[in-house]
C-alpha positions as CSV (number, residue, x, y, z in Angstrom):
1,X,0.3,0.3,-0.2
2,X,1.3,3.5,-1.3
3,X,0.7,6.6,0.9
4,X,-1.2,8.1,-1.3
5,X,-3.6,5.0,-0.9
6,X,-2.9,3.3,-4.3
7,X,-2.0,-0.7,-3.8
8,X,0.3,-2.9,-6.3
9,X,-1.7,-5.5,-6.8
10,X,-0.2,-9.3,-7.2
11,X,-1.9,-11.4,-9.7
12,X,-0.6,-15.0,-11.4
13,X,-0.3,-14.7,-14.8
14,X,0.7,-16.7,-17.8
15,X,3.6,-18.9,-18.9
16,X,6.7,-17.4,-19.2
17,X,5.6,-15.0,-16.2
18,X,3.6,-16.5,-13.8
19,X,3.1,-13.4,-11.1
20,X,2.2,-9.6,-12.6
21,X,2.2,-7.0,-10.2
22,X,0.2,-3.9,-11.0
23,X,0.4,-0.5,-9.4
24,X,-3.3,0.9,-9.4
25,X,-1.5,4.5,-8.7
26,X,0.8,4.9,-11.7
27,X,-0.4,1.8,-13.4
28,X,3.2,0.2,-13.7
29,X,3.1,-3.8,-14.2
30,X,6.4,-5.7,-13.3
31,X,6.6,-9.3,-14.5
32,X,8.1,-12.2,-11.9
33,X,9.5,-15.2,-13.5
34,X,10.9,-18.6,-12.1
35,X,14.5,-19.1,-12.2
36,X,14.6,-22.1,-15.3
37,X,17.3,-23.5,-14.2
38,X,17.9,-27.0,-13.9
39,X,17.1,-28.9,-10.7
40,X,13.6,-26.5,-9.9
41,X,10.4,-28.3,-9.6
42,X,7.7,-26.6,-11.3
43,X,6.6,-26.2,-7.7
44,X,10.4,-24.4,-6.7
45,X,9.5,-22.5,-9.7
46,X,6.5,-20.7,-8.8
47,X,7.3,-20.3,-5.3
48,X,10.9,-17.9,-6.6
49,X,8.5,-16.5,-8.4
50,X,5.7,-15.1,-5.9
51,X,8.9,-14.3,-3.4
52,X,10.3,-12.1,-6.3
53,X,6.8,-10.7,-7.3
54,X,6.3,-9.8,-3.3
55,X,9.6,-8.2,-2.9
56,X,8.9,-6.3,-6.3
57,X,5.5,-5.1,-5.5
58,X,7.3,-3.8,-1.9
59,X,10.0,-2.2,-3.7
60,X,7.5,-0.1,-6.0
61,X,4.9,0.7,-3.2
62,X,8.1,2.4,-1.7
63,X,9.6,4.4,-4.4
64,X,5.8,5.2,-5.4
65,X,4.7,6.7,-2.0
66,X,5.9,10.5,-3.2
67,X,3.4,9.9,-6.5
68,X,0.2,8.9,-5.2
69,X,-2.3,8.9,-7.6
70,X,-4.6,12.0,-8.1
71,X,-8.3,11.7,-7.1
72,X,-11.2,11.1,-9.5
73,X,-14.3,12.8,-8.5
């Protein structure tokens, strides 16, 4: 959640980007991928991508605080 009240929503995407973050304030999208390396099961790749997506969403919310979305009336 940004100071301006916008959220950075995390939702399941489609392969090859299993997670998509979307800021409801500025509209920026970020795609998170699994490591796609040998030795990772599909479940491990999904868990990795989710951790990366959550980290990216939090980082974006922190940098977007100074730029809250204008309120529509």
